[in-house]
NUVOTI-911371 format. One line per field, with one value per atom (N, C-alpha, C): residue number from 0; residue in one letter; atom name; x, y, z. Coordinates in Angstrom, 2 decimals, decimal comma, m for minus. Last residue first. Layout:
N
i NUM	... $
aa A	... $
at CA	... $
x X	... $
y Y	... $
z Z	... $
END
This chain:
198
i 197	197	197	196	196	196	195	195	195	194	194	194	193	193	193	192	192	192	191	191	191	190	190	190	189	189	189	188	188	188	187	187	187	186	186	186	185	185	185	184	184	184	183	183	183	182	182	182	181	181	181	180	180	180	179	179	179	178	178	178	177	177	177	176	176	176	175	175	175	174	174	174	173	173	173	172	172	172	171	171	171	170	170	170	169	169	169	168	168	168	167	167	167	166	166	166	165	165	165	164	164	164	163	163	163	162	162	162	161	161	161	160	160	160	159	159	159	158	158	158	157	157	157	156	156	156	155	155	155	154	154	154	153	153	153	152	152	152	151	151	151	150	150	150	149	149	149	148	148	148	147	147	147	146	146	146	145	145	145	144	144	144	143	143	143	142	142	142	141	141	141	140	140	140	139	139	139	138	138	138	137	137	137	136	136	136	135	135	135	134	134	134	133	133	133	132	132	132	131	131	131	130	130	130	129	129	129	128	128	128	127	127	127	126	126	126	125	125	125	124	124	124	123	123	123	122	122	122	121	121	121	120	120	120	119	119	119	118	118	118	117	117	117	116	116	116	115	115	115	114	114	114	113	113	113	112	112	112	111	111	111	110	110	110	109	109	109	108	108	108	107	107	107	106	106	106	105	105	105	104	104	104	103	103	103	102	102	102	101	101	101	100	100	100	99	99	99	98	98	98	97	97	97	96	96	96	95	95	95	94	94	94	93	93	93	92	92	92	91	91	91	90	90	90	89	89	89	88	88	88	87	87	87	86	86	86	85	85	85	84	84	84	83	83	83	82	82	82	81	81	81	80	80	80	79	79	79	78	78	78	77	77	77	76	76	76	75	75	75	74	74	74	73	73	73	72	72	72	71	71	71	70	70	70	69	69	69	68	68	68	67	67	67	66	66	66	65	65	65	64	64	64	63	63	63	62	62	62	61	61	61	60	60	60	59	59	59	58	58	58	57	57	57	56	56	56	55	55	55	54	54	54	53	53	53	52	52	52	51	51	51	50	50	50	49	49	49	48	48	48	47	47	47	46	46	46	45	45	45	44	44	44	43	43	43	42	42	42	41	41	41	40	40	40	39	39	39	38	38	38	37	37	37	36	36	36	35	35	35	34	34	34	33	33	33	32	32	32	31	31	31	30	30	30	29	29	29	28	28	28	27	27	27	26	26	26	25	25	25	24	24	24	23	23	23	22	22	22	21	21	21	20	20	20	19	19	19	18	18	18	17	17	17	16	16	16	15	15	15	14	14	14	13	13	13	12	12	12	11	11	11	10	10	10	9	9	9	8	8	8	7	7	7	6	6	6	5	5	5	4	4	4	3	3	3	2	2	2	1	1	1	0	0	0 $
aa F	F	F	Y	Y	Y	R	R	R	R	R	R	V	V	V	Q	Q	Q	N	N	N	C	C	C	F	F	F	K	K	K	Q	Q	Q	Y	Y	Y	E	E	E	L	L	L	G	G	G	Y	Y	Y	H	H	H	Q	Q	Q	R	R	R	M	M	M	F	F	F	R	R	R	E	E	E	E	E	E	K	K	K	L	L	L	I	I	I	F	F	F	L	L	L	H	H	H	V	V	V	V	V	V	V	V	V	L	L	L	T	T	T	L	L	L	V	V	V	A	A	A	V	V	V	A	A	A	I	I	I	F	F	F	F	F	F	A	A	A	S	S	S	P	P	P	F	F	F	L	L	L	L	L	L	C	C	C	N	N	N	G	G	G	I	I	I	F	F	F	L	L	L	L	L	L	N	N	N	I	I	I	S	S	S	L	L	L	F	F	F	F	F	F	P	P	P	N	N	N	R	R	R	S	S	S	K	K	K	S	S	S	F	F	F	I	I	I	G	G	G	T	T	T	T	T	T	V	V	V	L	L	L	K	K	K	G	G	G	L	L	L	N	N	N	N	N	N	P	P	P	Q	Q	Q	L	L	L	G	G	G	F	F	F	R	R	R	L	L	L	S	S	S	H	H	H	R	R	R	F	F	F	A	A	A	L	L	L	L	L	L	S	S	S	F	F	F	F	F	F	L	L	L	I	I	I	V	V	V	N	N	N	A	A	A	V	V	V	L	L	L	I	I	I	F	F	F	V	V	V	A	A	A	G	G	G	F	F	F	Y	Y	Y	H	H	H	L	L	L	A	A	A	A	A	A	P	P	P	I	I	I	A	A	A	L	L	L	L	L	L	Q	Q	Q	H	H	H	I	I	I	F	F	F	G	G	G	P	P	P	L	L	L	I	I	I	S	S	S	F	F	F	S	S	S	L	L	L	L	L	L	S	S	S	A	A	A	H	H	H	F	F	F	L	L	L	G	G	G	E	E	E	S	S	S	F	F	F	Y	Y	Y	L	L	L	L	L	L	F	F	F	F	F	F	I	I	I	A	A	A	I	I	I	A	A	A	G	G	G	T	T	T	T	T	T	L	L	L	V	V	V	S	S	S	K	K	K	L	L	L	S	S	S	K	K	K	N	N	N	K	K	K	T	T	T	S	S	S	L	L	L	I	I	I	V	V	V	G	G	G	K	K	K	R	R	R	K	K	K	L	L	L	W	W	W	V	V	V	I	I	I	R	R	R	I	I	I	T	T	T	L	L	L	Q	Q	Q	L	L	L	C	C	C	F	F	F	L	L	L	L	L	L	F	F	F	G	G	G	T	T	T	F	F	F	W	W	W	L	L	L	V	V	V	G	G	G	F	F	F	F	F	F	K	K	K	M	M	M $
at N	CA	C	N	CA	C	N	CA	C	N	CA	C	N	CA	C	N	CA	C	N	CA	C	N	CA	C	N	CA	C	N	CA	C	N	CA	C	N	CA	C	N	CA	C	N	CA	C	N	CA	C	N	CA	C	N	CA	C	N	CA	C	N	CA	C	N	CA	C	N	CA	C	N	CA	C	N	CA	C	N	CA	C	N	CA	C	N	CA	C	N	CA	C	N	CA	C	N	CA	C	N	CA	C	N	CA	C	N	CA	C	N	CA	C	N	CA	C	N	CA	C	N	CA	C	N	CA	C	N	CA	C	N	CA	C	N	CA	C	N	CA	C	N	CA	C	N	CA	C	N	CA	C	N	CA	C	N	CA	C	N	CA	C	N	CA	C	N	CA	C	N	CA	C	N	CA	C	N	CA	C	N	CA	C	N	CA	C	N	CA	C	N	CA	C	N	CA	C	N	CA	C	N	CA	C	N	CA	C	N	CA	C	N	CA	C	N	CA	C	N	CA	C	N	CA	C	N	CA	C	N	CA	C	N	CA	C	N	CA	C	N	CA	C	N	CA	C	N	CA	C	N	CA	C	N	CA	C	N	CA	C	N	CA	C	N	CA	C	N	CA	C	N	CA	C	N	CA	C	N	CA	C	N	CA	C	N	CA	C	N	CA	C	N	CA	C	N	CA	C	N	CA	C	N	CA	C	N	CA	C	N	CA	C	N	CA	C	N	CA	C	N	CA	C	N	CA	C	N	CA	C	N	CA	C	N	CA	C	N	CA	C	N	CA	C	N	CA	C	N	CA	C	N	CA	C	N	CA	C	N	CA	C	N	CA	C	N	CA	C	N	CA	C	N	CA	C	N	CA	C	N	CA	C	N	CA	C	N	CA	C	N	CA	C	N	CA	C	N	CA	C	N	CA	C	N	CA	C	N	CA	C	N	CA	C	N	CA	C	N	CA	C	N	CA	C	N	CA	C	N	CA	C	N	CA	C	N	CA	C	N	CA	C	N	CA	C	N	CA	C	N	CA	C	N	CA	C	N	CA	C	N	CA	C	N	CA	C	N	CA	C	N	CA	C	N	CA	C	N	CA	C	N	CA	C	N	CA	C	N	CA	C	N	CA	C	N	CA	C	N	CA	C	N	CA	C	N	CA	C	N	CA	C	N	CA	C	N	CA	C	N	CA	C	N	CA	C	N	CA	C	N	CA	C	N	CA	C	N	CA	C	N	CA	C	N	CA	C	N	CA	C	N	CA	C	N	CA	C	N	CA	C	N	CA	C	N	CA	C	N	CA	C	N	CA	C	N	CA	C	N	CA	C	N	CA	C	N	CA	C	N	CA	C	N	CA	C	N	CA	C	N	CA	C	N	CA	C	N	CA	C	N	CA	C	N	CA	C	N	CA	C	N	CA	C	N	CA	C	N	CA	C	N	CA	C	N	CA	C	N	CA	C	N	CA	C	N	CA	C	N	CA	C	N	CA	C	N	CA	C	N	CA	C	N	CA	C	N	CA	C	N	CA	C	N	CA	C	N	CA	C	N	CA	C	N	CA	C	N	CA	C $
x m15,22	m14,23	m14,95	m17,08	m15,76	m14,89	m18,51	m18,21	m17,10	m16,88	m17,73	m17,48	m17,04	m16,24	m17,09	m18,58	m17,61	m16,95	m20,60	m20,98	m19,84	m19,04	m19,87	m20,41	m17,95	m17,18	m17,96	m20,40	m19,65	m18,73	m20,82	m21,84	m21,09	m18,67	m18,82	m19,82	m19,31	m18,18	m18,08	m21,88	m21,79	m20,44	m21,26	m22,13	m21,87	m19,73	m18,98	m19,68	m21,65	m20,55	m19,82	m23,62	m23,97	m22,86	m21,86	m23,10	m23,39	m20,83	m20,02	m20,86	m23,00	m22,18	m21,52	m23,69	m24,77	m24,00	m21,37	m21,68	m22,77	m21,31	m20,43	m20,72	m23,21	m23,48	m22,61	m22,34	m23,50	m23,59	m19,97	m19,96	m21,22	m21,37	m20,59	m20,36	m22,30	m23,28	m22,56	m20,00	m20,91	m21,95	m18,86	m18,04	m19,05	m20,69	m20,48	m19,61	m20,51	m21,83	m21,38	m17,83	m18,39	m19,62	m17,57	m16,91	m17,40	m19,26	m19,52	m18,83	m17,82	m19,17	m19,45	m15,46	m15,34	m16,67	m16,51	m15,87	m15,84	m17,16	m18,44	m17,68	m14,76	m15,94	m16,83	m13,35	m12,83	m13,90	m15,17	m14,83	m14,43	m15,19	m16,41	m16,16	m12,20	m13,11	m14,35	m10,10	m11,56	m12,25	m7,54	m7,94	m9,56	m7,55	m6,47	m6,81	m10,07	m9,69	m8,37	m9,91	m10,91	m10,66	m8,06	m7,82	m8,82	m9,33	m8,28	m7,88	m11,35	m11,72	m10,61	m9,85	m10,65	m11,00	m8,69	m7,85	m8,61	m10,95	m10,00	m9,22	m11,83	m12,79	m11,85	m9,71	m10,09	m10,88	m9,74	m8,64	m8,91	m12,09	m11,96	m10,71	m11,42	m12,35	m12,57	m9,61	m9,37	m10,26	m11,33	m10,08	m9,73	m13,85	m13,56	m12,40	m14,15	m14,33	m13,96	m11,57	m12,58	m12,77	m10,13	m10,69	m11,72	m9,31	m9,93	m10,46	m7,98	m9,48	m10,08	m5,47	m6,44	m7,78	m5,39	m4,74	m5,59	m8,00	m6,84	m6,30	m9,77	m10,33	m9,37	m10,53	m9,56	m10,21	m11,46	m11,95	m10,84	m9,47	m9,71	m10,33	m11,30	m10,12	m10,63	m13,20	m12,95	m11,60	m13,99	m12,64	m12,40	m16,47	m15,49	m14,07	m17,95	m17,98	m16,80	m16,93	m16,99	m16,86	m16,86	m17,58	m17,55	m13,57	m14,93	m15,45	m10,67	m11,20	m12,42	m8,81	m9,61	m10,44	m6,40	m6,93	m7,62	m5,23	m6,52	m7,41	m2,45	m2,80	m4,45	m2,82	m1,71	m2,17	m4,37	m4,86	m4,02	m2,33	m3,36	m4,07	m1,30	m0,37	m1,35	m3,31	m2,71	m1,77	m3,88	m4,80	m4,33	m1,53	m1,89	m2,89	m1,64	m0,52	m0,84	m4,18	m3,79	m2,88	m3,44	m4,50	m4,48	m1,46	m1,05	m2,21	m2,97	m1,82	m1,50	m4,81	m5,12	m4,12	m3,06	m3,76	m4,24	m2,38	m1,28	m1,91	m4,78	m3,98	m3,06	m5,50	m6,25	m5,62	m3,53	m3,46	m4,30	m4,33	m2,94	m2,95	m6,61	m6,61	m5,28	m5,95	m6,76	m6,77	m4,76	m3,89	m4,46	m6,75	m5,80	m4,99	m8,24	m8,68	m7,68	m6,69	m6,57	m7,18	m7,38	m6,17	m5,97	m10,92	m9,84	m8,50	m11,33	m11,63	m10,61	m12,47	m11,83	m12,31	m12,25	m13,02	m12,17	m10,93	m10,78	m11,63	m12,26	m11,95	m11,89	m13,15	m11,91	m11,39	m15,53	m15,59	m14,30	m15,24	m16,12	m16,22	m13,27	m12,97	m13,72	m13,61	m13,92	m13,74	m10,67	m12,04	m12,36	m8,18	m9,09	m10,51	m5,83	m6,91	m7,80	m2,26	m3,62	m4,38	0,26	0,14	m1,40	1,16	0,52	0,05	1,85	2,72	2,27	0,27	1,24	2,17	m1,80	m0,26	0,73	m3,70	m3,82	m2,44	m2,77	m2,96	m2,84	m2,78	m1,42	m1,67	m5,43	m4,63	m3,32	m6,03	m6,63	m5,97	m4,93	m4,54	m4,96	m6,32	m4,85	m4,33	m8,90	m8,67	m7,19	m8,39	m8,89	m8,76	m7,45	m6,70	m7,18	m9,83	m8,50	m7,64	m11,73	m11,84	m10,59	m10,56	m10,69	m10,94	m10,69	m9,33	m9,44	m13,34	m12,62	m11,13	m14,21	m14,61	m13,84	m12,90	m12,42	m13,00	m14,24	m12,83	m12,30	m16,88	m16,56	m14,94	m16,44	m17,00	m16,68	m15,74	m14,77	m15,28	m18,03	m16,78	m15,73	m19,91	m20,07	m18,95	m19,08	m19,06	m19,16	m16,99	m18,17	m18,22	m14,79	m14,43	m16,00	m13,44	m14,61	m14,49	m11,58	m11,47	m13,03	m11,59	m11,78	m11,99	m8,95	m10,36	m10,27	m6,60	m7,18	m8,61	m5,08	m5,99	m6,86	m1,73	m2,91	m3,79	1,07	m0,02	m1,38	2,91	2,79	1,69	2,49	3,87	3,64	0,33	0,13	1,50	1,14	0,19	0,05	3,01	3,37	2,50	1,08	2,18	2,70	m0,41	m1,15	m0,01	1,34	0,82	0,10	2,15	3,27	2,53	m0,38	0,43	1,23	m0,76	m1,99	m1,23	1,35	1,32	0,30	0,89	2,15	1,77	m1,35	m1,45	m0,15	m0,27	m1,58	m1,52	1,83	2,14	1,06	0,48	1,37	1,65	m0,94	m1,66	m0,94	1,20	0,27	m0,44	2,63	3,33	2,21	0,57	1,10	1,86	m0,05	m0,93	m0,34	2,55	1,95	0,99	2,60	3,65	3,16	0,42	0,44	1,49	1,22	0,13	0,05	3,45	3,78	2,55	2,21	3,03	3,29	0,83	m0,08	0,90 $
y 12,80	12,04	11,26	14,95	14,43	13,68	16,04	16,83	16,28	15,82	15,34	16,06	17,77	17,16	17,00	18,88	18,18	17,33	20,47	19,40	18,32	22,20	21,21	20,05	23,65	22,92	21,87	25,04	24,01	23,16	26,48	25,44	24,43	28,38	27,17	26,10	29,72	29,00	28,03	30,76	29,76	28,96	32,05	31,72	30,45	32,91	32,45	32,09	33,59	34,53	34,11	31,68	32,87	33,85	29,33	29,43	30,86	29,73	29,72	29,81	29,52	30,69	30,74	26,98	28,17	29,39	25,68	25,50	26,61	26,46	26,84	26,73	24,80	26,09	26,73	22,23	22,61	24,07	22,21	22,06	22,55	22,24	23,45	23,39	19,71	20,78	22,25	18,24	18,12	19,23	19,04	19,33	19,36	17,98	19,46	19,68	15,15	16,05	17,34	14,52	14,26	15,14	15,39	16,11	15,92	13,48	14,93	15,79	11,26	11,51	12,84	11,98	11,60	11,82	12,40	13,48	13,08	9,67	10,74	11,92	8,39	7,99	8,98	9,61	9,65	9,39	8,70	10,16	10,46	5,99	6,76	8,42	4,91	5,25	5,91	3,71	3,62	3,84	4,91	5,00	4,82	4,38	4,14	4,02	5,35	3,74	3,30	7,90	7,01	5,58	8,78	8,89	7,94	8,33	7,65	7,42	10,19	8,72	7,87	12,70	12,21	10,76	12,35	12,40	12,03	12,45	11,10	11,17	14,96	13,90	12,63	16,42	16,59	15,33	15,84	15,42	15,52	16,96	15,45	15,08	19,52	18,88	17,41	19,69	20,05	19,59	18,75	18,04	18,33	19,21	19,63	18,72	18,34	19,88	20,27	16,32	16,68	18,09	16,61	15,35	15,33	19,05	18,44	17,06	19,51	20,00	19,74	18,89	17,89	18,12	20,87	19,92	19,07	23,38	22,44	21,78	25,18	23,89	23,08	27,70	26,71	25,42	31,04	29,72	28,81	33,23	32,65	31,43	34,65	33,89	33,69	37,26	36,09	35,86	38,99	38,53	37,05	39,95	41,00	40,48	37,64	38,17	39,23	35,00	36,46	36,98	32,51	32,78	34,29	31,08	31,84	32,46	31,48	30,99	31,67	30,79	31,57	30,88	30,23	29,92	31,12	31,27	31,38	30,80	31,10	32,06	32,20	27,65	28,80	29,96	25,33	26,60	27,67	23,45	23,84	25,12	23,06	23,23	24,02	22,20	23,66	24,01	19,70	20,72	22,31	18,46	18,69	19,73	18,08	18,84	19,30	16,77	18,17	18,94	14,39	15,14	16,63	13,52	13,70	14,55	13,49	14,32	14,50	11,40	12,74	13,74	9,21	9,73	11,16	8,82	9,28	9,79	8,15	9,52	9,87	6,08	7,11	8,46	4,29	4,63	5,84	4,10	4,56	4,95	2,85	4,27	4,79	0,41	1,23	2,76	m0,56	m0,31	0,68	m0,88	0,06	0,49	m2,96	m1,59	m0,34	m5,14	m4,74	m3,15	m5,96	m5,34	m4,49	m5,21	m6,17	m5,32	m3,78	m3,79	m4,70	m2,80	m3,84	m3,95	0,68	m0,66	m1,55	2,49	1,80	0,72	4,81	3,54	3,08	7,58	7,25	5,75	7,34	8,09	7,72	6,03	5,37	6,05	7,71	6,42	5,82	11,11	10,10	8,73	13,10	12,50	11,52	13,71	14,68	14,00	11,19	11,61	12,67	10,85	10,93	11,47	10,97	9,79	9,92	10,99	11,79	10,78	9,24	10,32	11,21	7,17	6,97	7,90	7,81	7,46	7,36	8,44	7,11	6,69	11,07	10,07	8,62	12,31	12,17	11,23	12,42	11,64	11,36	14,13	12,77	11,82	16,51	15,84	14,46	16,97	16,73	16,05	17,63	16,33	16,00	19,66	18,41	17,11	21,51	21,12	19,83	21,66	21,22	20,76	22,85	21,45	20,88	25,25	24,31	22,80	26,46	26,32	25,25	26,54	25,59	25,40	28,30	26,90	25,96	30,57	30,08	28,50	31,01	30,74	30,11	31,34	30,20	29,81	33,46	32,54	31,31	35,32	35,17	33,96	35,32	34,95	34,61	36,46	35,08	34,47	39,05	37,97	36,66	40,02	39,92	38,97	40,64	40,78	40,69	39,77	39,68	39,64	40,33	40,45	40,64	37,92	39,41	39,35	35,86	36,12	37,50	36,10	34,85	34,91	38,26	38,34	36,87	37,94	37,61	37,46	38,76	39,91	39,31	37,17	37,33	38,48	36,33	37,18	37,65	34,76	36,11	37,08	32,42	33,51	34,86	31,56	31,94	32,90	30,99	31,79	32,47	29,02	30,21	31,37	27,03	27,61	29,12	26,26	26,92	27,63	25,46	26,52	27,24	23,07	24,23	25,48	21,59	21,95	23,06	21,14	21,98	22,48	19,45	20,86	21,81	17,16	17,84	19,39	16,61	16,96	17,75	16,05	17,11	17,53	13,62	14,78	16,00	11,99	12,37	13,66	12,00	12,33	12,81	10,65	11,85	12,45	8,31	9,37	10,70	7,10	7,21	8,34	6,61	7,66	8,01	4,91	6,02	7,10	2,72	3,47	4,99	1,87	2,21	3,17	1,12	2,43	2,96	m1,12	0,05	1,31 $
z m24,51	m25,29	m26,33	m23,61	m22,77	m23,74	m25,83	m24,63	m23,79	m29,03	m28,07	m26,79	m31,96	m30,94	m29,66	m33,95	m34,45	m33,16	m32,76	m33,59	m34,07	m31,02	m30,58	m31,44	m33,18	m32,42	m31,79	m34,05	m34,90	m34,23	m31,80	m32,27	m33,10	m31,84	m30,65	m31,13	m34,02	m33,83	m32,89	m33,41	m34,54	m34,51	m30,26	m31,10	m32,14	m28,11	m29,26	m30,52	m26,29	m26,43	m27,64	m26,14	m26,05	m26,61	m26,01	m27,09	m27,16	m23,54	m24,77	m25,85	m21,70	m21,77	m23,07	m22,11	m22,43	m22,62	m21,26	m22,60	m23,01	m18,38	m19,41	m20,88	m17,65	m17,49	m18,38	m18,31	m18,89	m18,60	m16,56	m17,99	m18,68	m14,02	m14,53	m16,09	m13,99	m13,95	m14,39	m14,22	m15,31	m15,17	m11,63	m12,85	m14,13	m9,81	m10,09	m11,27	m10,49	m10,53	m10,72	m9,93	m11,15	m11,36	m7,16	m8,26	m9,85	m6,10	m5,98	m7,14	m6,34	m7,10	m7,05	m5,02	m6,37	m7,15	m2,38	m3,11	m4,62	m1,98	m1,77	m2,62	m2,11	m2,96	m2,99	0,21	m1,12	m2,26	2,25	2,06	0,48	2,48	2,09	1,83	0,36	1,71	1,24	m1,31	m1,47	m0,25	m2,64	m1,23	m1,14	m5,41	m4,66	m3,13	m6,18	m6,43	m5,61	m5,61	m4,78	m5,04	m7,41	m5,95	m5,15	m9,81	m9,57	m8,01	m9,56	m9,57	m9,29	m9,50	m8,32	m8,49	m12,06	m10,93	m9,53	m13,71	m13,75	m12,54	m13,23	m13,04	m12,82	m14,25	m13,01	m12,56	m17,07	m16,28	m14,72	m17,77	m17,85	m17,09	m17,76	m16,58	m16,62	m19,75	m18,50	m17,32	m21,96	m21,53	m20,12	m23,34	m21,91	m21,43	m25,78	m25,59	m24,15	m27,38	m26,15	m26,13	m29,57	m29,24	m28,25	m29,88	m31,10	m30,79	m27,50	m27,65	m28,91	m27,95	m27,30	m27,30	m31,09	m29,95	m29,35	m31,16	m31,70	m30,49	m30,07	m30,87	m31,30	m27,95	m28,32	m28,96	m28,42	m28,28	m28,74	m26,36	m27,64	m27,43	m23,53	m24,18	m25,61	m21,89	m22,76	m23,47	m20,06	m19,96	m20,83	m19,91	m20,27	m20,20	m19,37	m20,66	m20,99	m17,39	m17,54	m18,91	m15,47	m16,87	m16,86	m14,36	m14,31	m15,47	m15,56	m14,38	m14,37	m18,58	m17,74	m16,71	m21,01	m19,90	m19,04	m23,37	m23,30	m21,99	m24,07	m23,41	m22,93	m24,38	m24,46	m23,61	m24,26	m23,95	m24,29	m25,03	m25,98	m25,57	m22,34	m23,52	m24,62	m20,94	m20,61	m21,81	m22,13	m22,11	m21,74	m21,63	m23,11	m23,18	m18,97	m19,59	m20,97	m18,43	m18,06	m18,68	m19,52	m20,21	m19,84	m17,79	m19,25	m19,83	m15,31	m15,48	m17,00	m16,16	m15,58	m15,73	m16,48	m17,58	m17,24	m13,62	m14,83	m15,80	m12,48	m12,07	m13,07	m13,88	m14,03	m13,49	m12,92	m14,41	m14,62	m10,38	m10,53	m12,14	m10,51	m9,88	m10,15	m11,63	m12,29	m11,81	m9,08	m10,47	m11,50	m7,49	m7,14	m8,41	m8,97	m8,95	m8,48	m8,30	m9,77	m9,72	m5,87	m5,95	m7,40	m4,89	m5,67	m5,87	m1,56	m3,14	m3,89	1,25	0,61	m0,77	2,37	1,91	1,32	4,98	3,59	3,41	6,91	6,89	5,38	6,92	6,51	6,46	8,26	6,91	6,46	10,62	9,73	8,55	12,11	11,64	10,70	11,38	12,04	11,34	9,99	9,86	10,92	10,43	11,07	10,97	11,12	10,29	11,13	11,52	12,06	10,84	10,29	11,37	12,02	6,93	8,08	9,13	5,13	5,30	6,44	4,22	5,39	5,55	2,51	1,95	3,08	4,42	3,52	3,00	5,05	6,09	5,43	2,66	3,32	4,32	2,22	1,21	1,93	4,28	4,23	3,30	3,50	4,72	4,80	1,12	1,01	2,27	2,06	1,08	0,96	3,88	4,32	3,43	2,04	2,91	3,59	0,13	m0,21	0,83	2,05	1,42	0,95	2,42	3,63	2,94	m0,10	0,59	1,66	m0,50	m1,32	m0,85	1,38	1,51	0,68	0,61	1,91	1,88	m1,97	m1,87	m0,62	m0,94	m1,84	m1,74	0,53	1,27	0,34	m1,49	m0,37	0,27	m3,00	m3,60	m2,51	m1,26	m1,71	m2,34	m0,96	0,20	m0,13	m3,62	m2,95	m1,80	m5,10	m3,64	m2,96	m7,96	m7,26	m5,89	m10,59	m9,21	m8,90	m13,47	m12,80	m11,39	m14,26	m13,60	m13,16	m15,82	m15,58	m15,05	m17,76	m16,75	m16,77	m18,71	m18,85	m17,73	m18,35	m18,25	m18,56	m17,93	m19,44	m19,42	m15,42	m15,71	m17,16	m15,45	m14,83	m15,23	m16,89	m17,59	m16,93	m14,86	m16,32	m16,90	m12,87	m12,50	m13,90	m14,12	m13,66	m13,48	m14,55	m15,77	m15,34	m11,93	m12,92	m14,05	m11,02	m10,34	m11,35	m12,52	m12,54	m12,07	m11,92	m13,32	m13,48	m9,32	m9,53	m11,25	m9,08	m8,52	m9,18	m10,45	m10,97	m10,65	m8,52	m10,12	m10,57	m6,44	m6,48	m7,74	m7,31	m6,89	m6,93	m7,93	m8,82	m8,60	m5,36	m6,57	m7,66	m3,89	m3,40	m4,63	m5,17	m5,02	m4,70	m5,02	m6,25	m6,02	m2,06	m2,70	m4,21	m1,94	m1,18	m1,86	m3,41	m3,78	m3,21	m1,91	m3,22	m3,74	0,51	0,49	m0,94	0,13	m0,10	m0,03 $
END
């Protein structure tokens, strides 16, 4: 199990590192990644995401045997017995998630944006990995969380994976409406040629 713990830590860290490096690089290039929103809702959402990330990361460190305690009660973090082959599928999912993220960030170039803001539109990206999937960035997130729950099959990681799949899908539907409104026929043509996920 130690091997899977190291693999989880490396894969999760690599995923976060890729995003961080791209964000820093784009900011240095002067690209506005999101508009400043200092509303109470935005501050609370950012705080909730930060708390969730710390909880998720600490729970991963605990299962990777890199942290000696869990913040969660035992019944939530207890690992379920699953066939060993599923752990290997989890490892493959994490690897594939990192590869897809790499090619997504590469294809985005300067068009990476966070949030749906009409005053901060990037160029519609339809080349590279986007010619195979309209949402490779979100696909990589889904694969990462599915892989994590296959490596550490606890109620917590399974619930987070299911919640991630639902939330990401709902966000994609919202983003598609936004894209149709702001990119019009160009986006509709893209939708006709490329599937939502793969």
